[in-house]
C-alpha positions in Angstrom: -16.2 12.1 9.8 -12.9 10.8 11.0 -10.7 8.5 9.0 -9.5 5.1 10.1 -5.9 5.6 11.2 -6.7 3.9 14.5 -8.0 0.8 12.7 -4.7 0.7 10.8 -2.7 1.1 14.1 -4.7 -1.7 15.9 -4.5 -4.0 12.8 -0.7 -3.7 12.7 -0.4 -4.1 16.5 -2.6 -7.2 16.4 -0.3 -8.8 13.8 2.7 -8.0 16.0 1.0 -9.4 19.1 0.4 -12.6 17.1 4.1 -12.7 16.4 3.8 -12.3 12.7 4.1 -9.6 10.0 1.0 -8.1 8.4 0.2 -8.8 4.8 -0.4 -5.6 2.9 -1.8 -5.9 -0.6 -1.7 -3.3 -3.4 -4.3 -3.1 -6.2 -5.0 -0.1 -8.5 -8.5 1.4 -8.6 -10.4 1.0 -11.9 -8.5 -2.2 -12.9 -9.8 -4.1 -14.8 -12.9 -1.9 -14.2 -14.0 0.0 -11.2 -16.4 -2.8 -10.1 -13.8 -5.4 -10.9 -11.2 -3.5 -8.8 -13.6 -3.4 -5.8 -14.1 -7.2 -6.2 -10.3 -7.7 -6.4 -9.9 -5.9 -3.0 -12.5 -8.2 -1.5 -10.8 -11.2 -3.0 -7.3 -10.4 -1.5 -8.9 -9.8 1.9 -10.8 -13.1 1.7 -7.5 -14.7 1.0 -5.8 -13.2 4.0 -4.6 -9.7 3.4 -4.7 -7.6 6.6 -4.4 -4.1 4.9 -5.0 -3.0 1.4 -3.5 -0.1 -0.6 -5.7 1.2 -3.4 -3.6 2.8 -6.1 -4.7 6.0 -7.7 -3.8 5.4 -11.4 -1.4 8.0 -12.7 -0.1 8.7 -16.2 3.5 9.3 -15.1 4.4 7.1 -12.2 7.9 7.2 -10.8 7.8 4.2 -8.4 5.7 1.8 -10.5 7.2 -0.8 -12.8 5.7 -2.1 -16.1 3.2 -4.4 -14.6 1.4 -1.8 -12.5 1.9 0.8 -15.3 0.0 -1.6 -17.6 -2.9 -1.8 -15.1 -2.9 1.9 -14.6 -3.1 2.5 -18.3 -6.1 0.1 -18.5 -7.8 2.0 -15.7 -7.1 5.4 -17.2 -8.3 4.4 -20.6 -11.4 3.2 -18.9 -12.0 6.7 -17.6 -11.2 6.2 -13.9 -11.4 9.3 -11.8 -10.7 10.3 -8.1 -14.4 9.8 -7.4 -14.0 6.1 -8.5 -11.0 5.8 -6.2 -13.1 7.1 -3.3 -15.9 4.7 -4.2 -13.4 1.8 -4.3 -12.2 2.7 -0.8 -15.7 3.1 0.5 -17.2 -0.1 -0.9 -14.0 -2.2 -0.1 -14.0 -0.9 3.5 -17.7 -1.5 4.0 -17.4 -5.0 2.6 -14.2 -6.1 4.5 -13.7 -3.9 7.5 -9.9 -3.8 7.0 -7.8 -0.6 6.8 -7.8 0.7 3.2 -5.1 3.3 2.2 -4.7 5.2 -1.0 -1.3 5.1 -2.7 -1.0 8.2 -4.9 1.5 10.6 -6.4 1.2 14.2 -5.2 0.0 15.9 -8.4 -3.6 14.5 -8.4 -4.1 15.6 -4.8 -2.6 19.0 -5.5 -5.0 19.5 -8.4 -8.0 18.1 -6.6 -7.4 20.1 -3.4 -5.8 18.8 -0.2 -8.8 19.6 2.0 -11.3 18.1 -0.4 -9.2 15.0 -0.9 -8.6 14.3 2.8 -12.2 15.0 3.8 -13.6 12.7 1.1 -11.1 9.9 1.9 -12.0 10.1 5.6 -15.7 10.1 4.8 -15.2 7.0 2.6 -13.6 5.2 5.6 -10.0 5.4 4.3 -7.1 4.9 6.8 -4.6 7.2 5.1 -2.3 7.8 2.2 1.1 6.5 0.9 2.8 9.4 -0.8 6.0 8.2 -2.6 6.9 11.5 -4.3 5.9 14.2 -1.7 9.1 15.6 -0.1 8.7 15.5 3.6 9.9 19.1 3.9 7.0 20.2 1.7 4.4 18.0 3.5 3.1 20.3 6.2 -0.1 21.3 4.5 -0.9 17.6 3.7 -0.1 16.5 7.3 -2.2 19.2 8.8 -5.3 18.1 6.9 -4.5 14.4 7.3 -4.2 14.8 11.0 -7.5 16.8 11.2 -9.3 14.0 9.4 -7.8 11.0 11.1 -5.6 9.8 8.2 -2.2 8.2 8.3 0.6 9.7 6.3 3.0 7.0 5.0 6.3 8.1 3.5 8.7 5.9 1.6 12.3 5.4 2.6 14.9 3.8 0.4 18.3 2.1 0.9 19.9 5.3 -0.3 18.3 7.3 2.6 21.0 8.5 5.1 20.3 8.1 8.8 19.6 11.8 9.4 17.2 11.8 6.5 15.5 8.7 7.8 14.9 10.4 11.2 13.4 13.4 9.4 11.0 11.2 7.4 9.9 9.0 10.2 9.3 12.0 12.5 6.7 13.2 10.0 5.2 9.8 9.4 2.2 8.1 10.9 0.6 4.6 10.5 3.7 2.9 9.3 6.9 3.6 7.3 7.1 2.1 3.8 10.6 0.7 3.3 11.5 0.2 -0.4 13.6 -3.0 -0.5 15.8 -1.8 -3.3 16.6 1.1 -5.6 14.3 0.9 -8.6 10.6 0.4 -9.5 8.0 -2.1 -8.4 8.0 -5.6 -9.8 8.5 -9.2 -8.9 12.1 -10.3 -8.4 13.9 -13.5 -7.7 15.4 -12.1 -4.5 14.4 -9.3 -2.1 18.0 -8.9 -0.9 19.9 -8.0 2.2 19.5 -4.2 1.6 16.0 -4.4 2.9 16.9 -5.9 6.2 19.6 -3.3 6.8 17.2 -0.5 5.9 14.5 -1.8 8.3 17.1 -1.9 11.1 18.3 1.7 10.4 14.7 2.9 10.1 13.7 1.3 13.4 16.5 3.1 15.1 14.6 6.3 14.4 11.0 5.4 15.2 8.6 3.2 17.0 6.3 3.0 14.0 5.9 -0.3 12.2 8.3 -0.7 9.2 6.7 -2.5 6.2 8.7 -3.6 3.2 7.7 -3.5 -0.4 9.1 -3.9 -3.9 10.0 -7.4 -5.1 7.9 -9.8 -2.9 5.9 -12.2 -5.1 5.7 -15.6 -3.3 5.3 -17.2 0.1 9.0 -17.9 0.5 9.9 -14.3 -0.1 7.1 -13.2 2.2 8.4 -15.4 5.0 11.9 -14.1 4.5 10.8 -10.4 4.7 8.4 -11.2 7.6 11.5 -12.4 9.6 12.7 -8.8 9.9 9.8 -6.4 8.9 6.5 -5.6 10.6 4.6 -5.8 7.3 5.1 -7.3 3.8 3.7 -5.3 0.9 2.9 -7.1 -2.3 1.6 -5.3 -5.4 2.9 -6.4 -8.8 2.4 -10.1 -8.1 -1.4 -9.5 -7.5 -1.7 -7.2 -10.6 0.2 -9.7 -12.8 -2.2 -12.5 -11.6 -5.1 -10.3 -12.8 -3.4 -9.4 -16.1 -2.5 -13.0 -16.9 -6.0 -14.4 -16.1 -8.2 -15.3 -19.1 -11.2 -13.5 -17.6 -12.2 -11.5 -14.5 -13.5 -14.5 -12.5 -10.3 -16.3 -13.0 -8.4 -13.2 -12.0 -10.3 -12.9 -8.8 -9.7 -16.5 -8.0 -6.0 -16.1 -8.7 -5.5 -13.1 -6.4 -7.5 -14.8 -3.6 -5.3 -17.9 -3.9 -2.1 -15.8 -4.0 -3.2 -13.8 -0.9 -3.7 -17.1 0.9 -0.2 -18.3 0.0 1.4 -15.0 1.1 -0.7 -14.9 4.3 0.7 -18.4 5.1 4.2 -17.1 4.3 4.1 -14.2 6.7 3.1 -16.6 9.4 6.2 -18.7 8.8 8.6 -15.9 9.7 
């Protein structure tokens, strides 16, 4: 069975045709439970998310700040496994019909087996993977299997990336390019900053792929600001914080649905 890279491509193209940025939501699998995580994905899509990234909880994240680390710890203590991540992708995709990607560090895939991981992700209806710590020069094996199974390979670029490096990364990318708005880890911030806009411009000079911005966006005003220069707005920590701060799961689901609605409105006010 082939994965859903084409669904991802058409979804991002449809947002562009509507003269707006896409809203991409991140939520970790297994948080607050596996079932609760699946319901959370459904809630953000009901609120207006166009694409969802499902995080594969990892014990030693390099890109994730304290909010997502807290959620990952809850998921890992709950016993989440890769099979649960695949189940989350499958059930979320079947329920919503939107592109579902997995965001994961390389070590779990390497231990699980690249062929096995890509085959199972495609079979679950996944659209691809975001791989923040896989060096592009070491990615040939992954890309071979991802291409074979119809999965996007999304790499992360940063403000520190030189133009030649950007060209190397984007040449190996598919689906979209994840532009980190600043140097540092995920988390909500008061300002997204001018660095992001400059990075989007430099990245676009190397590729026709959509460029989507993450790290720091937490409200409608920031979403509107980023939507003014990016093809997609990626929000993670704000959704996870809404779940963490809620008194119970039902309240958490209502909170993330409401936040998705506000952010979806924001990306339409570019």
